[in-house]
C-alpha positions in Angstrom: 33.9 15.1 1.0 30.8 13.8 -0.7 29.6 10.8 1.2 28.2 7.9 -0.7 24.8 8.1 -0.6 25.3 11.9 -2.0 27.5 10.7 -4.9 24.7 7.6 -5.6 22.1 10.5 -6.3 24.1 12.2 -8.4 25.0 9.5 -10.5 21.0 8.7 -10.7 20.5 12.5 -11.7 23.2 11.8 -14.4 21.4 8.5 -15.9 18.1 9.2 -14.9 17.6 12.7 -15.8 14.5 13.5 -13.2 14.6 17.4 -13.8 14.8 17.1 -17.6 11.6 14.7 -17.4 9.4 16.7 -15.2 10.5 20.0 -17.9 9.3 17.8 -21.1 5.8 17.1 -18.7 5.1 20.7 -17.5 6.7 22.0 -21.0 3.5 19.4 -23.0 0.7 20.1 -20.3 1.6 23.6 -18.5 3.2 26.3 -19.9 -0.5 27.5 -21.8 -2.7 27.2 -18.8 -3.6 30.7 -18.0 -5.9 32.0 -15.5 -6.4 29.2 -13.3 -6.7 28.6 -9.9 -3.7 26.1 -8.7 -3.0 24.3 -5.6 0.8 22.8 -5.9 1.6 20.3 -3.3 4.7 19.6 -1.9 6.4 22.8 -3.3 9.3 21.8 -1.3 12.1 23.4 0.6 14.1 26.2 -0.6 18.4 25.4 -2.0 20.5 28.5 -1.7 17.3 31.0 -1.2 15.3 29.8 -4.3 12.2 26.9 -4.3 14.1 24.6 -7.0 11.3 22.3 -6.4 8.5 24.4 -7.2 7.1 24.2 -10.3 5.5 27.6 -9.7 7.2 29.5 -12.8 6.7 27.4 -15.1 2.9 28.4 -15.5 1.7 31.6 -17.1 1.5 35.0 -14.4 -2.4 35.2 -15.0 -2.7 32.0 -12.6 -3.2 32.2 -9.0 -0.6 29.4 -7.6 -0.8 28.5 -3.8 2.6 26.9 -2.7 1.9 24.3 0.2 4.1 21.4 1.9 3.5 19.5 5.2 6.6 21.0 6.6 6.3 24.2 7.9 9.9 25.0 8.1 10.0 25.3 4.0 8.3 28.3 4.2 4.9 27.4 2.6 1.2 27.6 3.6 1.1 24.5 5.5 -1.5 21.9 3.6 -1.5 17.9 4.9 -3.3 16.2 1.6 -4.9 13.2 3.4 -6.9 15.4 5.9 -7.5 18.6 4.1 -11.1 19.5 3.4 -11.3 21.2 0.6 -14.5 21.4 -2.0 -14.8 22.5 -5.8 -12.0 25.3 -5.2 -9.0 24.2 -7.5 -9.0 24.0 -11.4 -5.6 22.5 -11.2 -3.7 20.7 -8.7 0.0 19.6 -9.1 0.9 17.0 -7.1 5.1 16.6 -8.5 7.4 13.8 -6.7 4.7 13.6 -3.6 2.4 10.6 -3.8 5.5 8.0 -3.2 6.0 9.7 0.5 2.1 9.4 1.2 1.5 6.8 3.2 -2.4 7.2 3.1 -2.1 7.2 -0.7 -6.2 6.9 -1.0 -7.4 9.1 1.0 -4.9 12.1 -0.6 -6.1 11.1 -3.8 -10.1 11.3 -3.1 -9.3 14.5 -1.4 -7.6 16.0 -4.0 -10.3 14.7 -6.6 -13.0 16.9 -3.9 -10.6 20.0 -3.7 -11.3 20.4 -8.1 -13.8 22.0 -9.6 -15.8 20.4 -12.5 -13.2 19.3 -15.1 -10.7 20.4 -13.4 -7.3 18.6 -13.7 -4.9 17.0 -11.4 -1.1 16.3 -12.6 0.8 13.9 -10.9 4.2 12.9 -11.1 5.7 9.8 -9.5 8.7 8.1 -9.8 9.4 4.2 -10.9 13.3 3.8 -10.5 14.5 5.4 -8.3 16.5 5.2 -5.4 14.9 5.8 -1.7 15.3 9.0 -0.4 13.9 11.4 2.4 13.8 8.4 4.4 11.8 7.1 6.2 9.2 8.1 4.6 9.4 7.1 1.3 6.9 4.3 0.6 5.8 3.7 -2.5 6.5 3.1 -6.2 3.7 2.6 -8.6 3.4 1.1 -12.1 1.5 2.4 -14.9 -1.6 -0.4 -13.7 -1.8 0.9 -10.3 -2.2 4.4 -11.4 -5.3 3.6 -13.6 -6.7 1.7 -10.4 -5.6 4.4 -8.1 -7.5 7.5 -10.4 -10.2 5.5 -11.8 -12.5 7.8 -9.9 -11.4 10.7 -12.2 -13.6 11.2 -15.6 -10.3 11.0 -17.6 -6.9 9.8 -17.3 -3.8 10.2 -19.3 -0.6 8.3 -18.5 2.8 9.1 -19.5 5.9 7.8 -19.1 10.1 9.0 -19.3 12.0 6.1 -20.0 11.4 3.2 -21.7 7.7 1.5 -21.2 9.3 -1.0 -19.9 11.4 0.5 -17.6 10.2 3.8 -17.0 11.8 5.9 -14.7 8.9 8.0 -14.2 5.1 8.7 -14.7 3.1 11.4 -14.9 -0.4 11.5 -14.6 -3.2 14.0 -15.7 -6.7 13.3 -14.5 -9.5 15.4 -15.3 -12.6 15.1 -12.9 
């Protein structure tokens, strides 16, 4: 029998449709990217033998794609974005549904910026209206205005949302170095 938490998550997923939001942003921004070096932050745990949280399969096969996570049991390269010291290495960094779990988000954003090559792109997806999850490591919900300030060190920022502008369920940030 499912728990109250499982039932609530199921209802929220029916209403908010986080996977549909992710697919929408992926189709708009990622499907035409070819021949790039891509780093995925938070590739996630396997579910029934498949990495359903990773977006690797949404990119063209010509890309060099690195899956990472902070949790060793998930089976990816271990990477902590608050302490990583990568410089000018990637064309694209994908950070979907991770930043709300990073307490020191300023260091994470600085480090991802440093890891991007000139004109590299950081793609970020964060929830706005979403229940607490992966507790106790669910720290933040961002607004469009806070995201503009947080990513102000980038040359160009585009912010899109899922849902009504005044009541968004997710934000998608495309920030170019």
